[in-house]
PDB file of N, CA, C and O in Angstrom:
ATOM      1  N   UNK A   1      59.049  -8.449 -47.079  1.00  0.00           N
ATOM      2  CA  UNK A   1      59.197  -9.841 -47.030  1.00  0.00           C
ATOM      3  C   UNK A   1      60.831 -10.023 -46.829  1.00  0.00           C
ATOM      4  O   UNK A   1      61.636  -9.259 -47.362  1.00  0.00           O
ATOM      5  N   UNK A   2      61.193 -11.079 -46.031  1.00  0.00           N
ATOM      6  CA  UNK A   2      62.617 -11.569 -45.789  1.00  0.00           C
ATOM      7  C   UNK A   2      63.345 -11.749 -47.070  1.00  0.00           C
ATOM      8  O   UNK A   2      62.687 -12.027 -48.073  1.00  0.00           O
ATOM      9  N   UNK A   3      64.610 -11.622 -47.141  1.00  0.00           N
ATOM     10  CA  UNK A   3      65.342 -11.715 -48.283  1.00  0.00           C
ATOM     11  C   UNK A   3      65.896 -13.326 -48.074  1.00  0.00           C
ATOM     12  O   UNK A   3      66.305 -13.749 -46.993  1.00  0.00           O
ATOM     13  N   UNK A   4      65.831 -14.040 -49.188  1.00  0.00           N
ATOM     14  CA  UNK A   4      66.420 -15.487 -49.051  1.00  0.00           C
ATOM     15  C   UNK A   4      68.021 -15.305 -49.049  1.00  0.00           C
ATOM     16  O   UNK A   4      68.624 -14.575 -49.837  1.00  0.00           O
ATOM     17  N   UNK A   5      68.565 -16.021 -48.119  1.00  0.00           N
ATOM     18  CA  UNK A   5      70.023 -16.018 -47.947  1.00  0.00           C
ATOM     19  C   UNK A   5      70.639 -16.999 -48.865  1.00  0.00           C
ATOM     20  O   UNK A   5      70.089 -18.100 -48.866  1.00  0.00           O
ATOM     21  N   UNK A   6      71.574 -16.860 -49.583  1.00  0.00           N
ATOM     22  CA  UNK A   6      72.121 -17.895 -50.518  1.00  0.00           C
ATOM     23  C   UNK A   6      72.761 -19.060 -49.813  1.00  0.00           C
ATOM     24  O   UNK A   6      73.278 -18.911 -48.706  1.00  0.00           O
ATOM     25  N   UNK A   7      72.739 -20.112 -50.380  1.00  0.00           N
ATOM     26  CA  UNK A   7      73.499 -21.277 -49.657  1.00  0.00           C
ATOM     27  C   UNK A   7      74.902 -21.099 -49.556  1.00  0.00           C
ATOM     28  O   UNK A   7      75.518 -20.792 -50.577  1.00  0.00           O
ATOM     29  N   UNK A   8      75.531 -21.252 -48.424  1.00  0.00           N
ATOM     30  CA  UNK A   8      76.785 -21.017 -48.257  1.00  0.00           C
ATOM     31  C   UNK A   8      77.590 -22.112 -49.270  1.00  0.00           C
ATOM     32  O   UNK A   8      77.018 -23.108 -49.712  1.00  0.00           O
ATOM     33  N   UNK A   9      78.984 -21.786 -49.569  1.00  0.00           N
ATOM     34  CA  UNK A   9      79.583 -22.507 -50.546  1.00  0.00           C
ATOM     35  C   UNK A   9      80.017 -23.972 -49.835  1.00  0.00           C
ATOM     36  O   UNK A   9      80.538 -24.872 -50.493  1.00  0.00           O
ATOM     37  N   UNK A  10      79.758 -24.066 -48.552  1.00  0.00           N
ATOM     38  CA  UNK A  10      80.060 -25.365 -47.950  1.00  0.00           C
ATOM     39  C   UNK A  10      78.866 -26.063 -47.476  1.00  0.00           C
ATOM     40  O   UNK A  10      78.735 -26.569 -46.361  1.00  0.00           O
ATOM     41  N   UNK A  11      77.910 -26.042 -48.529  1.00  0.00           N
ATOM     42  CA  UNK A  11      76.442 -26.830 -48.194  1.00  0.00           C
ATOM     43  C   UNK A  11      76.070 -27.516 -49.351  1.00  0.00           C
ATOM     44  O   UNK A  11      76.752 -27.578 -50.375  1.00  0.00           O
ATOM     45  N   UNK A  12      74.848 -28.092 -49.152  1.00  0.00           N
ATOM     46  CA  UNK A  12      74.265 -28.624 -50.401  1.00  0.00           C
ATOM     47  C   UNK A  12      72.806 -28.671 -50.209  1.00  0.00           C
ATOM     48  O   UNK A  12      72.288 -28.423 -49.120  1.00  0.00           O
ATOM     49  N   UNK A  13      72.117 -29.001 -51.304  1.00  0.00           N
ATOM     50  CA  UNK A  13      70.547 -28.901 -51.324  1.00  0.00           C
ATOM     51  C   UNK A  13      70.059 -30.266 -51.640  1.00  0.00           C
ATOM     52  O   UNK A  13      70.632 -30.901 -52.526  1.00  0.00           O
ATOM     53  N   UNK A  14      69.118 -30.742 -51.039  1.00  0.00           N
ATOM     54  CA  UNK A  14      68.280 -32.044 -51.564  1.00  0.00           C
ATOM     55  C   UNK A  14      66.996 -31.542 -51.836  1.00  0.00           C
ATOM     56  O   UNK A  14      66.425 -30.793 -51.043  1.00  0.00           O
ATOM     57  N   UNK A  15      66.459 -31.933 -52.997  1.00  0.00           N
ATOM     58  CA  UNK A  15      65.001 -31.656 -53.500  1.00  0.00           C
ATOM     59  C   UNK A  15      64.166 -32.870 -53.201  1.00  0.00           C
ATOM     60  O   UNK A  15      64.557 -34.027 -53.358  1.00  0.00           O
ATOM     61  N   UNK A  16      62.857 -32.472 -52.710  1.00  0.00           N
ATOM     62  CA  UNK A  16      61.968 -33.700 -52.443  1.00  0.00           C
ATOM     63  C   UNK A  16      61.372 -34.085 -53.647  1.00  0.00           C
ATOM     64  O   UNK A  16      60.794 -33.220 -54.306  1.00  0.00           O
ATOM     65  N   UNK A  17      61.423 -35.369 -54.088  1.00  0.00           N
ATOM     66  CA  UNK A  17      60.798 -35.937 -55.254  1.00  0.00           C
ATOM     67  C   UNK A  17      59.304 -35.851 -55.340  1.00  0.00           C
ATOM     68  O   UNK A  17      58.775 -36.078 -56.429  1.00  0.00           O
ATOM     69  N   UNK A  18      58.652 -35.578 -54.410  1.00  0.00           N
ATOM     70  CA  UNK A  18      57.135 -35.501 -54.390  1.00  0.00           C
ATOM     71  C   UNK A  18      56.829 -34.095 -54.924  1.00  0.00           C
ATOM     72  O   UNK A  18      55.797 -33.926 -55.574  1.00  0.00           O
ATOM     73  N   UNK A  19      57.670 -33.077 -54.685  1.00  0.00           N
ATOM     74  CA  UNK A  19      57.530 -31.641 -54.853  1.00  0.00           C
ATOM     75  C   UNK A  19      58.700 -30.917 -54.970  1.00  0.00           C
ATOM     76  O   UNK A  19      59.364 -30.690 -53.958  1.00  0.00           O
ATOM     77  N   UNK A  20      59.069 -30.501 -56.109  1.00  0.00           N
ATOM     78  CA  UNK A  20      60.217 -29.827 -56.520  1.00  0.00           C
ATOM     79  C   UNK A  20      60.482 -28.457 -55.843  1.00  0.00           C
ATOM     80  O   UNK A  20      61.591 -27.925 -55.878  1.00  0.00           O
ATOM     81  N   UNK A  21      59.516 -27.972 -55.289  1.00  0.00           N
ATOM     82  CA  UNK A  21      59.516 -26.705 -54.396  1.00  0.00           C
ATOM     83  C   UNK A  21      59.992 -26.930 -53.121  1.00  0.00           C
ATOM     84  O   UNK A  21      60.472 -26.014 -52.452  1.00  0.00           O
ATOM     85  N   UNK A  22      59.902 -28.091 -52.714  1.00  0.00           N
ATOM     86  CA  UNK A  22      60.376 -28.318 -51.354  1.00  0.00           C
ATOM     87  C   UNK A  22      61.798 -28.895 -51.333  1.00  0.00           C
ATOM     88  O   UNK A  22      62.137 -29.766 -52.134  1.00  0.00           O
ATOM     89  N   UNK A  23      62.660 -28.373 -50.361  1.00  0.00           N
ATOM     90  CA  UNK A  23      63.978 -28.845 -50.448  1.00  0.00           C
ATOM     91  C   UNK A  23      64.609 -28.679 -48.782  1.00  0.00           C
ATOM     92  O   UNK A  23      64.109 -27.991 -47.893  1.00  0.00           O
ATOM     93  N   UNK A  24      65.632 -29.385 -48.710  1.00  0.00           N
ATOM     94  CA  UNK A  24      66.548 -29.500 -47.461  1.00  0.00           C
ATOM     95  C   UNK A  24      67.817 -28.998 -47.879  1.00  0.00           C
ATOM     96  O   UNK A  24      68.484 -29.504 -48.782  1.00  0.00           O
ATOM     97  N   UNK A  25      68.159 -27.945 -47.176  1.00  0.00           N
ATOM     98  CA  UNK A  25      69.505 -27.361 -47.296  1.00  0.00           C
ATOM     99  C   UNK A  25      70.344 -27.645 -46.133  1.00  0.00           C
ATOM    100  O   UNK A  25      69.884 -27.459 -45.007  1.00  0.00           O
ATOM    101  N   UNK A  26      71.634 -28.114 -46.318  1.00  0.00           N
ATOM    102  CA  UNK A  26      72.503 -28.415 -45.312  1.00  0.00           C
ATOM    103  C   UNK A  26      73.770 -27.539 -45.431  1.00  0.00           C
ATOM    104  O   UNK A  26      74.411 -27.418 -46.476  1.00  0.00           O
ATOM    105  N   UNK A  27      74.035 -27.005 -44.385  1.00  0.00           N
ATOM    106  CA  UNK A  27      75.264 -26.136 -44.272  1.00  0.00           C
ATOM    107  C   UNK A  27      76.096 -26.238 -42.930  1.00  0.00           C
ATOM    108  O   UNK A  27      75.546 -26.251 -41.829  1.00  0.00           O
ATOM    109  N   UNK A  28      77.455 -26.309 -43.107  1.00  0.00           N
ATOM    110  CA  UNK A  28      78.219 -26.294 -42.047  1.00  0.00           C
ATOM    111  C   UNK A  28      78.767 -25.109 -41.451  1.00  0.00           C
ATOM    112  O   UNK A  28      79.480 -24.411 -42.172  1.00  0.00           O
ATOM    113  N   UNK A  29      78.559 -24.751 -40.244  1.00  0.00           N
ATOM    114  CA  UNK A  29      79.149 -23.441 -39.628  1.00  0.00           C
ATOM    115  C   UNK A  29      80.207 -23.941 -38.722  1.00  0.00           C
ATOM    116  O   UNK A  29      79.940 -24.527 -37.673  1.00  0.00           O
ATOM    117  N   UNK A  30      81.506 -23.688 -39.167  1.00  0.00           N
ATOM    118  CA  UNK A  30      82.645 -23.932 -38.560  1.00  0.00           C
ATOM    119  C   UNK A  30      82.843 -23.397 -37.139  1.00  0.00           C
ATOM    120  O   UNK A  30      83.311 -24.066 -36.217  1.00  0.00           O
ATOM    121  N   UNK A  31      82.381 -21.940 -37.042  1.00  0.00           N
ATOM    122  CA  UNK A  31      82.662 -21.299 -35.883  1.00  0.00           C
ATOM    123  C   UNK A  31      81.790 -21.931 -34.756  1.00  0.00           C
ATOM    124  O   UNK A  31      82.179 -21.799 -33.595  1.00  0.00           O
ATOM    125  N   UNK A  32      80.686 -22.579 -35.008  1.00  0.00           N
ATOM    126  CA  UNK A  32      79.822 -23.101 -33.905  1.00  0.00           C
ATOM    127  C   UNK A  32      79.963 -24.693 -33.896  1.00  0.00           C
ATOM    128  O   UNK A  32      79.441 -25.388 -33.025  1.00  0.00           O
ATOM    129  N   UNK A  33      80.727 -25.202 -34.960  1.00  0.00           N
ATOM    130  CA  UNK A  33      80.924 -26.506 -35.004  1.00  0.00           C
ATOM    131  C   UNK A  33      79.438 -27.260 -35.216  1.00  0.00           C
ATOM    132  O   UNK A  33      79.228 -28.309 -34.608  1.00  0.00           O
ATOM    133  N   UNK A  34      78.546 -26.761 -35.985  1.00  0.00           N
ATOM    134  CA  UNK A  34      77.228 -27.296 -36.230  1.00  0.00           C
ATOM    135  C   UNK A  34      76.871 -27.358 -37.665  1.00  0.00           C
ATOM    136  O   UNK A  34      77.325 -26.498 -38.419  1.00  0.00           O
ATOM    137  N   UNK A  35      76.085 -28.316 -38.122  1.00  0.00           N
ATOM    138  CA  UNK A  35      75.516 -28.351 -39.386  1.00  0.00           C
ATOM    139  C   UNK A  35      73.948 -27.854 -39.172  1.00  0.00           C
ATOM    140  O   UNK A  35      73.205 -28.261 -38.279  1.00  0.00           O
ATOM    141  N   UNK A  36      73.639 -26.955 -40.118  1.00  0.00           N
ATOM    142  CA  UNK A  36      72.231 -26.551 -39.972  1.00  0.00           C
ATOM    143  C   UNK A  36      71.488 -27.051 -41.152  1.00  0.00           C
ATOM    144  O   UNK A  36      71.793 -26.837 -42.326  1.00  0.00           O
ATOM    145  N   UNK A  37      70.467 -27.748 -40.712  1.00  0.00           N
ATOM    146  CA  UNK A  37      69.476 -28.426 -41.713  1.00  0.00           C
ATOM    147  C   UNK A  37      68.301 -27.590 -41.703  1.00  0.00           C
ATOM    148  O   UNK A  37      67.668 -27.357 -40.673  1.00  0.00           O
ATOM    149  N   UNK A  38      67.993 -27.124 -42.877  1.00  0.00           N
ATOM    150  CA  UNK A  38      66.764 -26.026 -42.980  1.00  0.00           C
ATOM    151  C   UNK A  38      65.868 -26.677 -44.073  1.00  0.00           C
ATOM    152  O   UNK A  38      66.282 -27.250 -45.080  1.00  0.00           O
ATOM    153  N   UNK A  39      64.556 -26.493 -43.702  1.00  0.00           N
ATOM    154  CA  UNK A  39      63.536 -27.119 -44.600  1.00  0.00           C
ATOM    155  C   UNK A  39      62.941 -26.028 -45.318  1.00  0.00           C
ATOM    156  O   UNK A  39      62.643 -25.034 -44.655  1.00  0.00           O
ATOM    157  N   UNK A  40      62.712 -26.031 -46.561  1.00  0.00           N
ATOM    158  CA  UNK A  40      62.424 -24.951 -47.462  1.00  0.00           C
ATOM    159  C   UNK A  40      61.193 -25.342 -48.266  1.00  0.00           C
ATOM    160  O   UNK A  40      60.989 -26.513 -48.586  1.00  0.00           O
ATOM    161  N   UNK A  41      60.370 -24.339 -48.590  1.00  0.00           N
ATOM    162  CA  UNK A  41      59.226 -24.631 -49.578  1.00  0.00           C
ATOM    163  C   UNK A  41      59.347 -23.284 -50.490  1.00  0.00           C
ATOM    164  O   UNK A  41      58.895 -22.234 -50.033  1.00  0.00           O
ATOM    165  N   UNK A  42      59.959 -23.311 -51.784  1.00  0.00           N
ATOM    166  CA  UNK A  42      60.219 -22.371 -52.538  1.00  0.00           C
ATOM    167  C   UNK A  42      61.237 -21.388 -51.926  1.00  0.00           C
ATOM    168  O   UNK A  42      62.390 -21.766 -51.720  1.00  0.00           O
ATOM    169  N   UNK A  43      60.830 -20.109 -51.626  1.00  0.00           N
ATOM    170  CA  UNK A  43      61.738 -19.119 -51.102  1.00  0.00           C
ATOM    171  C   UNK A  43      61.702 -18.930 -49.437  1.00  0.00           C
ATOM    172  O   UNK A  43      62.446 -18.258 -48.722  1.00  0.00           O
ATOM    173  N   UNK A  44      60.528 -19.797 -49.081  1.00  0.00           N
ATOM    174  CA  UNK A  44      60.299 -19.844 -47.439  1.00  0.00           C
ATOM    175  C   UNK A  44      61.036 -20.822 -46.771  1.00  0.00           C
ATOM    176  O   UNK A  44      61.022 -21.983 -47.179  1.00  0.00           O
ATOM    177  N   UNK A  45      61.773 -20.436 -45.648  1.00  0.00           N
ATOM    178  CA  UNK A  45      62.395 -21.352 -44.804  1.00  0.00           C
ATOM    179  C   UNK A  45      61.252 -21.566 -43.856  1.00  0.00           C
ATOM    180  O   UNK A  45      60.658 -20.615 -43.348  1.00  0.00           O
ATOM    181  N   UNK A  46      60.887 -23.070 -43.575  1.00  0.00           N
ATOM    182  CA  UNK A  46      59.992 -23.410 -42.753  1.00  0.00           C
ATOM    183  C   UNK A  46      60.388 -23.785 -41.451  1.00  0.00           C
ATOM    184  O   UNK A  46      59.622 -23.640 -40.498  1.00  0.00           O
ATOM    185  N   UNK A  47      61.673 -24.317 -41.317  1.00  0.00           N
ATOM    186  CA  UNK A  47      62.185 -24.807 -39.991  1.00  0.00           C
ATOM    187  C   UNK A  47      63.765 -25.020 -40.182  1.00  0.00           C
ATOM    188  O   UNK A  47      64.320 -25.345 -41.231  1.00  0.00           O
ATOM    189  N   UNK A  48      64.337 -24.782 -39.008  1.00  0.00           N
ATOM    190  CA  UNK A  48      65.818 -25.238 -39.061  1.00  0.00           C
ATOM    191  C   UNK A  48      66.086 -26.000 -37.871  1.00  0.00           C
ATOM    192  O   UNK A  48      65.392 -25.881 -36.861  1.00  0.00           O
ATOM    193  N   UNK A  49      67.209 -26.891 -37.969  1.00  0.00           N
ATOM    194  CA  UNK A  49      67.723 -27.685 -36.885  1.00  0.00           C
ATOM    195  C   UNK A  49      69.130 -27.657 -36.965  1.00  0.00           C
ATOM    196  O   UNK A  49      69.713 -27.852 -38.032  1.00  0.00           O
ATOM    197  N   UNK A  50      69.862 -27.370 -35.635  1.00  0.00           N
ATOM    198  CA  UNK A  50      71.167 -27.430 -35.635  1.00  0.00           C
ATOM    199  C   UNK A  50      71.731 -28.757 -35.138  1.00  0.00           C
ATOM    200  O   UNK A  50      71.314 -29.219 -34.076  1.00  0.00           O
ATOM    201  N   UNK A  51      72.639 -29.377 -35.837  1.00  0.00           N
ATOM    202  CA  UNK A  51      73.100 -30.741 -35.603  1.00  0.00           C
ATOM    203  C   UNK A  51      74.430 -30.512 -35.133  1.00  0.00           C
ATOM    204  O   UNK A  51      75.194 -30.174 -36.037  1.00  0.00           O
ATOM    205  N   UNK A  52      74.939 -30.592 -34.000  1.00  0.00           N
ATOM    206  CA  UNK A  52      76.339 -30.656 -33.464  1.00  0.00           C
ATOM    207  C   UNK A  52      77.232 -31.432 -34.394  1.00  0.00           C
ATOM    208  O   UNK A  52      76.767 -32.504 -34.779  1.00  0.00           O
ATOM    209  N   UNK A  53      78.417 -31.095 -34.823  1.00  0.00           N
ATOM    210  CA  UNK A  53      79.281 -31.900 -35.675  1.00  0.00           C
ATOM    211  C   UNK A  53      79.562 -33.213 -34.932  1.00  0.00           C
ATOM    212  O   UNK A  53      79.728 -34.242 -35.588  1.00  0.00           O
ATOM    213  N   UNK A  54      79.620 -33.223 -33.679  1.00  0.00           N
ATOM    214  CA  UNK A  54      79.893 -34.536 -32.848  1.00  0.00           C
ATOM    215  C   UNK A  54      78.944 -35.544 -33.095  1.00  0.00           C
ATOM    216  O   UNK A  54      79.260 -36.728 -32.972  1.00  0.00           O
ATOM    217  N   UNK A  55      77.611 -35.135 -33.492  1.00  0.00           N
ATOM    218  CA  UNK A  55      76.489 -36.076 -33.570  1.00  0.00           C
ATOM    219  C   UNK A  55      76.334 -36.611 -35.060  1.00  0.00           C
ATOM    220  O   UNK A  55      75.499 -37.467 -35.349  1.00  0.00           O
ATOM    221  N   UNK A  56      77.145 -36.079 -35.922  1.00  0.00           N
ATOM    222  CA  UNK A  56      77.118 -36.451 -37.532  1.00  0.00           C
ATOM    223  C   UNK A  56      77.493 -37.917 -37.549  1.00  0.00           C
ATOM    224  O   UNK A  56      76.681 -38.599 -38.174  1.00  0.00           O
ATOM    225  N   UNK A  57      78.455 -38.543 -37.055  1.00  0.00           N
ATOM    226  CA  UNK A  57      78.713 -39.785 -37.227  1.00  0.00           C
ATOM    227  C   UNK A  57      77.494 -40.829 -36.722  1.00  0.00           C
ATOM    228  O   UNK A  57      77.310 -41.905 -37.291  1.00  0.00           O
ATOM    229  N   UNK A  58      76.762 -40.418 -35.691  1.00  0.00           N
ATOM    230  CA  UNK A  58      75.520 -41.116 -35.368  1.00  0.00           C
ATOM    231  C   UNK A  58      74.379 -41.087 -36.420  1.00  0.00           C
ATOM    232  O   UNK A  58      73.647 -42.044 -36.674  1.00  0.00           O
ATOM    233  N   UNK A  59      74.326 -39.852 -37.002  1.00  0.00           N
ATOM    234  CA  UNK A  59      73.328 -39.638 -38.099  1.00  0.00           C
ATOM    235  C   UNK A  59      73.770 -40.691 -39.140  1.00  0.00           C
ATOM    236  O   UNK A  59      72.986 -41.582 -39.466  1.00  0.00           O
ATOM    237  N   UNK A  60      74.985 -40.608 -39.656  1.00  0.00           N
ATOM    238  CA  UNK A  60      75.479 -41.428 -40.821  1.00  0.00           C
ATOM    239  C   UNK A  60      75.229 -42.682 -40.486  1.00  0.00           C
ATOM    240  O   UNK A  60      74.607 -43.347 -41.315  1.00  0.00           O
ATOM    241  N   UNK A  61      75.594 -43.258 -39.350  1.00  0.00           N
ATOM    242  CA  UNK A  61      75.276 -44.521 -38.953  1.00  0.00           C
ATOM    243  C   UNK A  61      73.775 -45.125 -39.012  1.00  0.00           C
ATOM    244  O   UNK A  61      73.450 -46.263 -39.351  1.00  0.00           O
ATOM    245  N   UNK A  62      72.966 -44.082 -38.601  1.00  0.00           N
ATOM    246  CA  UNK A  62      71.533 -44.592 -38.666  1.00  0.00           C
ATOM    247  C   UNK A  62      71.149 -44.601 -40.031  1.00  0.00           C
ATOM    248  O   UNK A  62      70.414 -45.511 -40.414  1.00  0.00           O
ATOM    249  N   UNK A  63      71.603 -43.564 -40.973  1.00  0.00           N
ATOM    250  CA  UNK A  63      71.208 -43.855 -42.346  1.00  0.00           C
ATOM    251  C   UNK A  63      71.802 -45.047 -43.061  1.00  0.00           C
ATOM    252  O   UNK A  63      71.087 -45.736 -43.788  1.00  0.00           O
ATOM    253  N   UNK A  64      73.009 -45.301 -42.893  1.00  0.00           N
ATOM    254  CA  UNK A  64      73.668 -46.457 -43.491  1.00  0.00           C
ATOM    255  C   UNK A  64      73.004 -47.762 -42.986  1.00  0.00           C
ATOM    256  O   UNK A  64      72.632 -48.625 -43.781  1.00  0.00           O
ATOM    257  N   UNK A  65      72.872 -47.880 -41.707  1.00  0.00           N
ATOM    258  CA  UNK A  65      72.140 -49.086 -41.259  1.00  0.00           C
ATOM    259  C   UNK A  65      70.652 -49.328 -41.865  1.00  0.00           C
ATOM    260  O   UNK A  65      70.204 -50.431 -42.176  1.00  0.00           O
ATOM    261  N   UNK A  66      69.994 -48.127 -41.968  1.00  0.00           N
ATOM    262  CA  UNK A  66      68.740 -48.285 -42.641  1.00  0.00           C
ATOM    263  C   UNK A  66      68.848 -48.859 -44.118  1.00  0.00           C
ATOM    264  O   UNK A  66      68.052 -49.657 -44.613  1.00  0.00           O
ATOM    265  N   UNK A  67      69.965 -48.318 -44.739  1.00  0.00           N
ATOM    266  CA  UNK A  67      70.076 -48.724 -46.366  1.00  0.00           C
ATOM    267  C   UNK A  67      70.550 -50.195 -46.237  1.00  0.00           C
ATOM    268  O   UNK A  67      70.069 -50.989 -47.044  1.00  0.00           O
ATOM    269  N   UNK A  68      71.482 -50.678 -45.271  1.00  0.00           N
ATOM    270  CA  UNK A  68      71.951 -51.939 -45.205  1.00  0.00           C
ATOM    271  C   UNK A  68      70.861 -52.831 -44.970  1.00  0.00           C
ATOM    272  O   UNK A  68      70.790 -53.840 -45.672  1.00  0.00           O
ATOM    273  N   UNK A  69      69.874 -52.587 -43.963  1.00  0.00           N
ATOM    274  CA  UNK A  69      68.733 -53.359 -43.772  1.00  0.00           C
ATOM    275  C   UNK A  69      67.878 -53.586 -45.003  1.00  0.00           C
ATOM    276  O   UNK A  69      67.404 -54.690 -45.272  1.00  0.00           O
ATOM    277  N   UNK A  70      67.707 -52.556 -45.700  1.00  0.00           N
ATOM    278  CA  UNK A  70      66.826 -52.576 -46.927  1.00  0.00           C
ATOM    279  C   UNK A  70      67.463 -53.387 -47.939  1.00  0.00           C
ATOM    280  O   UNK A  70      66.746 -54.016 -48.717  1.00  0.00           O
ATOM    281  N   UNK A  71      68.835 -53.454 -48.032  1.00  0.00           N
ATOM    282  CA  UNK A  71      69.481 -54.164 -49.123  1.00  0.00           C
ATOM    283  C   UNK A  71      69.514 -55.685 -48.646  1.00  0.00           C
ATOM    284  O   UNK A  71      69.372 -56.570 -49.490  1.00  0.00           O
ATOM    285  N   UNK A  72      69.671 -55.950 -47.510  1.00  0.00           N
ATOM    286  CA  UNK A  72      69.551 -57.443 -46.856  1.00  0.00           C
ATOM    287  C   UNK A  72      68.169 -57.976 -47.259  1.00  0.00           C
ATOM    288  O   UNK A  72      68.009 -59.049 -47.841  1.00  0.00           O
ATOM    289  N   UNK A  73      67.096 -57.063 -46.871  1.00  0.00           N
ATOM    290  CA  UNK A  73      65.682 -57.561 -47.153  1.00  0.00           C
ATOM    291  C   UNK A  73      65.441 -57.812 -48.529  1.00  0.00           C
ATOM    292  O   UNK A  73      64.688 -58.714 -48.897  1.00  0.00           O
ATOM    293  N   UNK A  74      66.113 -56.972 -49.394  1.00  0.00           N
ATOM    294  CA  UNK A  74      65.842 -57.060 -50.821  1.00  0.00           C
ATOM    295  C   UNK A  74      66.587 -58.448 -51.488  1.00  0.00           C
ATOM    296  O   UNK A  74      66.062 -59.187 -52.321  1.00  0.00           O
ATOM    297  N   UNK A  75      67.764 -58.579 -50.979  1.00  0.00           N
ATOM    298  CA  UNK A  75      68.424 -59.859 -51.225  1.00  0.00           C
ATOM    299  C   UNK A  75      67.607 -61.075 -50.807  1.00  0.00           C
ATOM    300  O   UNK A  75      67.542 -62.040 -51.567  1.00  0.00           O
ATOM    301  N   UNK A  76      66.939 -61.071 -49.552  1.00  0.00           N
ATOM    302  CA  UNK A  76      66.315 -62.103 -49.094  1.00  0.00           C
ATOM    303  C   UNK A  76      65.079 -62.379 -49.967  1.00  0.00           C
ATOM    304  O   UNK A  76      64.721 -63.520 -50.259  1.00  0.00           O
ATOM    305  N   UNK A  77      64.407 -61.177 -50.392  1.00  0.00           N
ATOM    306  CA  UNK A  77      63.289 -61.362 -51.378  1.00  0.00           C
ATOM    307  C   UNK A  77      63.634 -62.017 -52.615  1.00  0.00           C
ATOM    308  O   UNK A  77      62.895 -62.886 -53.077  1.00  0.00           O
ATOM    309  N   UNK A  78      64.693 -61.669 -53.182  1.00  0.00           N
ATOM    310  CA  UNK A  78      65.222 -62.115 -54.477  1.00  0.00           C
ATOM    311  C   UNK A  78      65.498 -63.660 -54.447  1.00  0.00           C
ATOM    312  O   UNK A  78      65.291 -64.320 -55.465  1.00  0.00           O
ATOM    313  N   UNK A  79      65.918 -64.195 -53.404  1.00  0.00           N
ATOM    314  CA  UNK A  79      66.176 -65.451 -53.279  1.00  0.00           C
ATOM    315  C   UNK A  79      65.016 -66.378 -52.910  1.00  0.00           C
ATOM    316  O   UNK A  79      65.186 -67.596 -52.942  1.00  0.00           O
ATOM    317  N   UNK A  80      63.932 -65.881 -52.588  1.00  0.00           N
ATOM    318  CA  UNK A  80      62.818 -66.651 -52.049  1.00  0.00           C
ATOM    319  C   UNK A  80      61.993 -67.116 -53.305  1.00  0.00           C
ATOM    320  O   UNK A  80      60.977 -67.797 -53.159  1.00  0.00           O
TER     321      UNK A  80
END
């Protein structure tokens, strides 16, 4: 069986609230200028995705726009 590699010091882990054995690891690899997003279940890596550092602002924008839209919708619901 493959050995699980430790998360680099320049990364983070998010746990799935539906199942604590599922997680998303994010690490930055300076030499390739990519963020690696890897999906885990326990000690098994299920998938990886390399996000070029140049695309990170677009990802952050998409996430913040979704949150902003939710906040506006919530405020509109509160005033109705």
